[in-house]
C-alpha positions in Angstrom: 0.0 0.0 -0.3 3.1 2.2 0.9 4.3 2.0 -2.4 1.6 2.3 -4.3 0.6 5.6 -2.7 4.7 6.5 -2.7 4.2 5.9 -7.0 1.4 7.9 -7.4 2.6 10.9 -5.6 5.6 10.1 -8.2 4.1 10.0 -11.0 2.1 13.0 -9.5 4.7 15.4 -10.2 5.5 14.7 -13.5 5.0 17.1 -16.1 1.9 17.0 -18.1 3.4 16.3 -21.6 5.5 13.3 -19.4 1.8 12.4 -17.4 0.0 12.4 -21.1 2.5 10.2 -22.8 2.5 7.5 -20.0 -1.2 7.8 -20.4 -1.2 7.6 -24.3 1.5 4.7 -24.1 -0.2 2.2 -21.4 -3.8 2.9 -23.9 -1.8 2.0 -26.9 -0.5 -1.3 -25.4 -4.3 -1.8 -24.2 -5.8 -1.2 -27.5 -3.6 -3.3 -29.3 -3.1 -6.0 -27.1 -7.0 -6.6 -27.1 -7.1 -6.2 -30.9 -4.4 -8.5 -31.7 -5.7 -11.3 -29.2 -9.0 -10.7 -30.8 -7.6 -11.2 -34.4 -5.3 -14.1 -33.0 -8.4 -15.8 -31.8 -11.0 -15.0 -34.6 -7.9 -16.4 -37.6 -7.7 -20.0 -35.3 -11.3 -20.2 -35.2 -11.1 -19.5 -39.1 -8.5 -21.7 -39.4 -10.1 -24.4 -37.1 -13.1 -24.5 -39.5 -11.7 -24.2 -42.8 -9.6 -27.3 -41.9 -12.7 -28.9 -40.8 -14.7 -28.1 -43.6 -11.7 -29.8 -45.6 -11.7 -32.5 -43.9 -15.3 -33.2 -44.0 -14.7 -32.7 -48.0 -12.0 -35.2 -48.7 -14.5 -38.0 -46.3 -17.4 -37.2 -48.4 -15.3 -37.6 -51.7 -14.6 -41.6 -49.4 -17.3 -42.2 -48.5 -18.6 -41.9 -52.3 -15.8 -44.1 -53.8 -16.7 -47.1 -55.6 -13.5 -49.2 -54.5 -14.2 -48.0 -51.0 -17.7 -49.6 -51.1 -16.1 -52.2 -53.3 -13.6 -52.9 -50.6 -16.3 -53.5 -47.6 -17.9 -55.9 -50.0 -14.4 -58.1 -49.6 -14.1 -61.2 -47.0 -10.9 -59.3 -46.0 -11.8 -55.4 -46.0 -8.6 -54.6 -44.6 -7.0 -56.1 -47.1 -8.1 -53.5 -49.7 -9.0 -50.5 -47.9 -5.7 -49.7 -46.0 -3.4 -49.0 -49.0 -6.4 -47.1 -50.5 -6.8 -44.9 -47.7 -3.3 -44.5 -47.1 -2.8 -43.2 -50.8 -5.0 -40.8 -50.1 -4.2 -39.8 -46.3 -0.7 -39.2 -48.2 -2.0 -36.8 -50.8 -4.5 -34.8 -49.1 -1.8 -33.8 -46.4 -4.5 -35.3 -43.1 -2.6 -37.0 -40.6 -5.5 -40.0 -40.4 -8.0 -41.7 -42.5 -9.9 -43.9 -40.9 -13.0 -47.0 -42.3 -15.1 -48.6 -39.7 -18.3 -50.0 -39.0 -21.5 -48.6 -38.3 -20.2 -49.5 -34.3 -17.0 -48.0 -34.6 -14.3 -51.1 -35.0 -12.0 -50.0 -37.5 -10.9 -51.3 -41.1 -8.3 -48.6 -41.5 -5.8 -46.7 -39.4 -2.3 -45.1 -40.2 -1.0 -47.0 -36.6 -2.0 -50.9 -38.6 -1.9 -51.9 -34.0 -5.2 -49.9 -34.1 -7.0 -51.7 -36.6 -10.2 -53.5 -35.2 -10.1 -51.2 -32.0 -12.9 -49.3 -31.5 -12.7 -45.9 -32.9 -12.3 -42.7 -30.1 -15.0 -40.5 -30.4 -19.0 -40.0 -31.2 -20.4 -41.7 -34.2 -23.7 -42.0 -33.0 -24.6 -39.2 -35.4 -22.7 -40.4 -38.3 -24.5 -43.8 -37.4 -28.0 -42.3 -38.1 -26.9 -40.8 -41.4 -25.9 -37.5 -40.6 -22.3 -35.9 -41.5 -20.5 -33.6 -38.9 -16.8 -32.5 -37.7 -15.8 -32.4 -34.0 -12.3 -32.0 -32.5 -11.3 -34.9 -30.3 -8.8 -36.7 -28.7 -8.0 -39.5 -30.2 -4.8 -42.2 -30.5 -3.0 -39.1 -32.3 -4.0 -36.6 -29.6 -6.4 -33.8 -30.5 -7.1 -33.2 -33.7 -10.0 -31.9 -35.9 -11.7 -34.5 -37.8 -15.8 -35.2 -39.6 -17.0 -38.2 -39.7 -19.6 -39.3 -42.7 -21.7 -42.1 -43.3 -21.3 -44.5 -46.7 -24.6 -45.4 -48.2 -24.8 -48.5 -50.0 -29.0 -49.6 -51.0 -29.8 -46.9 -49.2 -28.5 -47.8 -45.9 -25.1 -46.7 -43.7 -22.6 -49.7 -44.4 -19.9 -47.9 -43.1 -18.7 -44.9 -41.5 -15.6 -42.8 -43.4 -13.5 -40.5 -40.3 -10.6 -38.4 -41.9 -8.6 -35.5 -39.6 -5.6 -33.8 -38.5 -3.9 -32.7 -35.3 -4.3 -30.0 -33.5 -0.3 -29.5 -33.5 -0.4 -30.0 -37.7 -3.4 -27.1 -37.3 -1.2 -24.8 -35.1 1.9 -25.3 -37.7 -0.2 -24.2 -40.8 -1.4 -21.1 -38.6 2.2 -19.6 -37.3 3.2 -17.7 -40.6 -0.5 -15.9 -39.8 0.5 -15.2 -35.8 4.4 -13.8 -37.4 2.4 -11.9 -39.9 0.0 -11.1 -36.7 2.6 -10.0 -34.1 4.8 -7.9 -36.9 1.7 -5.9 -37.9 0.8 -5.2 -34.0 4.7 -4.5 -33.6 4.9 -1.7 -36.3 1.2 -0.1 -35.1 3.4 0.0 -32.1 6.3 1.8 -32.9 4.4 4.2 -34.8 1.9 5.3 -32.2 4.5 5.1 -30.2 6.1 7.7 -32.5 3.4 10.1 -32.4 3.0 10.3 -28.8 6.2 11.3 -28.8 5.8 14.2 -30.5 2.7 15.1 -28.9 4.5 15.1 -26.2 7.5 17.0 -27.4 4.9 19.4 -28.8 3.3 19.8 -25.2 6.5 20.0 -23.6 7.1 22.6 -25.2 3.6 24.7 -25.0 3.5 23.9 -21.3 6.7 24.8 -20.5 7.2 21.0 -19.0 5.3 21.9 -16.1 2.8 19.4 -14.3 -1.1 19.4 -13.4 -0.8 20.7 -10.0 1.9 24.0 -11.3 -0.4 24.8 -14.7 -3.8 24.8 -12.1 -1.9 27.1 -9.6 -0.9 29.0 -11.8 -4.1 29.7 -13.4 -5.7 30.3 -10.2 -2.8 32.9 -9.3 -3.1 34.9 -12.9 -6.7 34.8 -12.6 -7.0 36.2 -9.4 -4.7 38.9 -10.2 -6.5 39.6 -13.4 -9.5 39.9 -11.8 -8.0 42.2 -8.8 -5.5 44.3 -10.5 -6.8 47.9 -10.8 -5.3 48.3 -14.0 -7.2 47.0 -17.3 -5.3 44.2 -19.1 -5.6 43.2 -22.7 -3.7 40.7 -24.6 -3.8 40.6 -28.4 -2.3 37.8 -30.8 -0.4 38.6 -33.4 -3.1 39.1 -35.9 -4.9 42.0 -33.2 -7.4 39.5 -31.9 -8.4 39.4 -27.9 -7.0 36.7 -26.4 -7.9 38.2 -23.1 -9.5 41.0 -21.2 -9.8 41.3 -17.5 -12.6 43.5 -15.7 -11.6 46.8 -15.5 -10.7 46.6 -19.8 -13.9 45.4 -20.1 -15.6 48.6 -17.8 -12.9 51.0 -19.2 -13.0 50.2 -23.2 -17.6 49.8 -22.5 -17.6 46.0 -23.3 -20.5 44.7 -21.3 -19.4 41.7 -18.7 -21.9 39.0 -21.0 -20.0 40.0 -24.2 -17.9 37.8 -26.2 -14.8 39.3 -27.1 -12.0 36.5 -27.1 -10.9 35.8 -30.6 -12.5 39.0 -32.4 -10.3 41.9 -34.0 -9.5 44.5 -31.4 -10.7 47.0 -34.0 -14.1 45.1 -34.4 -15.4 45.8 -30.8 -16.9 49.4 -31.7 -14.7 51.2 -29.7 -13.0 55.3 -30.7 -11.4 55.1 -34.1 -8.3 56.0 -33.2 -8.1 53.8 -30.4 -8.9 51.0 -32.8 -6.3 51.8 -35.1 -3.7 51.9 -32.6 -4.2 48.8 -30.7 -4.9 47.0 -33.9 -1.3 48.4 -35.2 0.2 46.7 -32.3 3.3 49.9 -31.9 4.5 50.5 -28.4 3.2 53.1 -27.1 4.0 55.4 -23.4 1.1 57.1 -21.8 -1.0 58.0 -24.8 -4.5 59.4 -23.6 -7.4 58.2 -25.7 -11.1 58.7 -25.3 -14.1 56.4 -24.8 -17.5 57.3 -25.2 -17.6 58.2 -21.3 -13.4 57.6 -20.1 -10.7 59.0 -21.2 -7.5 56.3 -20.5 -4.2 56.4 -20.6 -2.8 53.6 -22.6 0.4 51.8 -22.6 1.4 49.0 -25.3 4.3 47.1 -25.6 5.7 44.0 -27.7 6.1 40.6 -26.7 8.4 38.0 -28.0 9.0 34.8 -28.1 13.0 34.7 -29.4 12.7 36.5 -33.0 9.2 35.8 -33.1 6.7 38.2 -32.1 3.4 36.7 -30.1 1.8 39.6 -29.9 1.7 43.0 -27.9 0.1 43.6 -23.8 -1.7 46.2 -23.5 -2.5 48.1 -20.5 -5.2 50.7 -19.7 -5.7 53.3 -16.9 -8.2 55.6 -16.1 -7.3 59.1 -16.7 -11.4 60.8 -16.4 -11.7 61.7 -12.5 -7.8 62.8 -12.5 -8.4 64.9 -15.7 -11.8 66.6 -13.9 -9.4 66.8 -10.6 -6.6 68.5 -13.0 -9.6 70.6 -14.1 -10.7 71.7 -11.5 -7.4 72.4 -9.5 -6.8 74.9 -12.7 -10.5 76.2 -11.6 -9.1 77.3 -8.5 -5.8 77.8 -9.1 -6.8 80.9 -11.1 -9.5 82.1 -8.4 -6.2 82.1 -7.0 -4.5 83.7 -9.4 -7.7 86.3 -9.7 -7.3 87.1 -6.3 -3.7 87.7 -6.5 -4.7 90.0 -9.4 -7.5 91.2 -7.8 -5.4 92.0 -4.6 -2.5 93.6 -6.5 -4.8 95.8 -8.4 -6.9 96.8 -5.0 -3.2 98.0 -3.5 -2.6 100.7 -6.2 -6.2 101.5 -6.6 -5.9 102.0 -2.6 -2.8 103.6 -3.3 -4.0 106.2 -5.3 -7.2 107.1 -2.9 -4.3 107.7 -0.5 -2.1 109.8 -2.5 -5.2 112.1 -4.1 -6.3 112.2 -0.2 -3.3 113.8 0.9 -2.5 116.0 -2.0 -5.8 117.3 -0.6 -8.4 115.9 -4.0 -10.7 114.4 -1.4 -13.9 114.6 -4.0 -11.4 113.5 -7.2 -10.3 110.3 -4.7 -14.5 109.8 -3.5 -14.9 110.0 -7.2 -12.6 107.3 -8.4 -13.0 104.8 -5.4 -16.4 104.5 -6.4 -16.1 104.7 -10.3 -13.7 101.6 -9.8 -16.2 99.8 -7.0 -19.3 100.1 -9.8 -17.1 98.5 -12.8 -15.9 95.7 -10.3 -19.4 95.2 -9.2 -21.5 95.4 -12.1 -20.3 91.9 -13.1 -20.6 90.4 -10.0 -24.0 91.5 -9.8 -24.9 90.2 -12.9 -23.2 86.8 -12.6 -25.0 86.5 -9.1 -28.4 87.4 -10.2 -28.1 85.1 -12.6 -26.6 82.2 -11.6 -28.6 80.5 -8.7 -25.3 78.1 -8.4 -23.0 79.7 -6.2 -20.1 78.2 -7.4 -20.8 78.8 -11.0 -21.1 82.1 -10.2 -17.7 82.0 -8.6 -16.2 80.5 -11.5 -17.6 82.8 -14.0 -16.3 86.4 -11.7 -12.7 84.6 -11.6 -13.0 83.4 -14.8 -13.9 87.0 -16.0 -10.9 88.7 -13.7 -8.4 86.0 -15.1 -9.6 87.5 -18.8 -9.6 90.6 -18.1 -6.2 90.4 -17.0 -5.3 88.9 -20.5 -6.8 91.9 -22.3 -10.4 89.7 -22.8 -13.6 91.0 -22.0 -16.0 88.2 -20.8 -19.7 89.4 -21.5 -22.6 87.8 -20.2 -25.8 87.7 -22.2 -28.6 89.8 -21.1 -31.3 87.6 -19.8 -28.6 84.6 -18.6 -30.0 82.3 -16.2 -28.9 78.8 -14.2 -31.0 77.8 -12.1 -30.2 75.4 -9.0 -30.9 71.5 -8.7 -30.4 71.3 -13.1 -27.0 69.7 -12.9 -24.0 68.5 -10.2 -22.3 71.9 -9.1 -19.5 70.4 -10.6 -20.4 69.3 -13.6 -21.3 72.7 -14.4 -18.3 74.0 -13.5 -16.3 71.5 -15.5 -18.2 72.7 -18.4 -18.4 76.1 -18.4 -14.7 76.2 -17.3 -13.3 74.3 -20.0 -15.4 76.1 -22.2 -14.2 79.8 -21.2 -10.8 78.5 -21.1 -10.7 77.4 -24.6 -12.5 80.5 -25.9 -9.8 82.8 -24.1 -7.1 80.8 -25.6 -8.7 80.9 -28.9 -9.8 85.1 -29.0 -5.9 85.7 -28.4 -4.8 84.1 -31.7 -6.8 87.1 -33.4 -6.0 91.0 -33.0 -8.2 93.0 -30.8 -10.9 93.2 -29.6 -11.0 89.9 -28.0 -14.2 89.3 -26.7 -15.5 85.8 -24.9 -19.9 86.1 -24.5 -21.0 83.4 -22.1 -25.3 82.7 -22.6 -27.8 80.6 -20.6 -31.2 80.3 -20.8 -33.8 77.1 -20.6 -35.2 76.3 -24.0 -37.6 73.7 -24.4 -36.8 71.4 -21.2 -33.7 71.9 -22.2 -30.6 74.2 -20.0 -28.6 75.7 -22.9 -25.2 77.1 -22.0 -23.2 79.0 -25.0 -19.3 80.2 -24.9 -18.8 82.2 -28.1 -15.3 84.0 -28.8 -14.0 86.1 -31.2 -11.1 84.1 -32.3 -10.5 82.1 -35.4 -13.6 79.7 -35.4 -13.5 76.3 -36.9 -13.7 75.4 -40.1 -15.9 72.2 -41.1 -13.3 69.4 -40.8 -12.6 71.1 -37.6 -16.0 70.8 -36.6 -16.3 67.2 -37.2 -12.9 66.5 -35.7 -13.7 69.0 -31.7 -14.2 66.3 -29.9 -12.0 63.2 -31.5 -9.2 62.0 -28.8 -6.3 64.7 -28.6 -8.1 67.6 -31.1 -6.7 70.7 -30.3 -6.1 74.1 -31.3 -2.7 75.2 -29.5 0.8 73.7 -29.4 1.1 70.3 -28.2 4.1 69.6 -25.9 5.2 66.2 -24.4 3.4 65.6 -21.6 0.9 68.5 -21.5 -2.4 66.4 -22.6 -3.9 68.8 -24.7 -7.2 68.7 -26.6 -8.9 66.8 -23.4 -10.8 69.7 -22.0 -13.9 69.1 -24.9 -13.7 65.8 -23.8 -14.6 66.3 -20.1 -17.7 68.4 -21.5 -19.0 65.9 -23.6 -18.6 63.6 -20.8 -20.1 65.8 -18.1 -23.0 66.5 -20.7 -23.3 62.8 -21.2 -24.3 61.6 -17.8 -27.4 63.8 -17.9 -28.4 62.7 -21.2 -26.9 65.9 -22.9 -25.3 67.1 -25.8 -22.7 69.1 -27.1 -22.4 71.4 -30.5 -19.8 73.3 -32.3 -20.1 75.3 -35.0 -19.4 79.6 -35.8 -20.6 82.0 -34.1 -22.3 84.6 -35.9 -22.0 88.1 -34.2 -18.3 87.4 -33.9 -17.4 85.0 -36.7 -15.1 82.5 -33.6 -16.2 79.3 -32.3 -19.1 78.4 -30.8 -19.6 75.6 -28.3 -23.8 74.5 -27.4 -24.1 72.7 -24.4 -27.7 71.1 -24.2 -28.7 69.7 -20.8 -32.5 68.0 -20.1 -34.4 69.2 -16.9 -35.3 66.6 -14.3 -32.7 64.5 -15.5 -30.2 62.4 -12.6 -26.6 62.2 -13.6 -25.7 58.7 -14.7 -22.6 57.2 -13.2 -19.8 55.8 -15.3 
């Protein structure tokens, strides 16, 4: 028992290839052994049957021979029949031919001492006039024999038995056995060679690992793929998906039940730029792409085994929330810069007022201070009156101050209004902040005056936010490309992440079932971006 357990443990440590080869060899030996045995038994039975038929034919021939009937009529049948049957025995290569009485007393026999003795074997069936064959042990040993009756005047007058020993039959069968064993040996060698080739291929494919190691590796890899926070996609050399984890499905918008394995990566409905990049198989580092719901950072590396290219490994990171935070941080930094500038400007104005008072010109100081206060308060009052969302109002005031410092006038359209509760303030800040940033940058690319207009109104159960600039505007081709990954009119620098503001705007609008439109402003000739947000629509978290 201990030896058996030890052997089983030893076998379990074998590699998959070695275990498969051993199993195949065992199955082949068992199958070939069974086939060879069945074939041998079948051939042996067929050989014995053909021998019995041959003996029966010889016996019938003798029973119908006139010389045999004539010999039986003689006073001494043995003297006539013995030489006759011996010649026939030699000519037919049989081992014995016995002519006997219906009671079984021999007239002839190869061993003359057996003449006159009773025949060993069953003769009752032949005595009734029937022919038959049997295998029986007689004076010469086990033999295949036939017994037929001899008729004269319609009655059985004698019996004829012709036989061949089993050993003689086996000698005749030996060449067939040799041929059978040779065929089985050749089949065994061919099967063993095929099993060895399969085992060799499997050893390379499994790196000569055992079942336990492969199972453990699969369990660990599966756990890692589901637990990792980055998306992972494996593509083969033809660009077909071989593996995709849960995070990659989420980032690429692939359903959990969608069967993507084996499909080309560019046939999964991904954005054109992203699909083309992944299908190319070219290495990439921190490449930013925009999907319908996400901004993802893509890294792609080629995998090789020796000189053979196996495919590519793609990792995906969600950049959406980080970009939103960066946008909010830039907005807050803009606030801080605006406050700093206003503080500096207020200090200058205060010094001016103090200097006028010291010069005894108090009326001029009062007029100057009042005029500056009215200018600053006018926009603030207009914004606060139009926007019931404090965060959005603070953003617009800050952007106005920032624009003024850069020589751009931010104008709020008459009748602009944004009620509270239509959307999350953070989404409104993202939408308006990015559109204003783009508009201020764009209008500086043209000669003065530099003007940016902000409008907000309720139309047909929608909040429509519009930002227009006096910049160079967008042509028809640019309008189509405005929301494509990385599109921007600004110079691209390494790692600057240009062209994502509009993507954030579109994603924020899509969360509420809204849309973003780009075109040309009628009044200024510059670009016009319109964001439509349905009223009473909750955000869909992605």
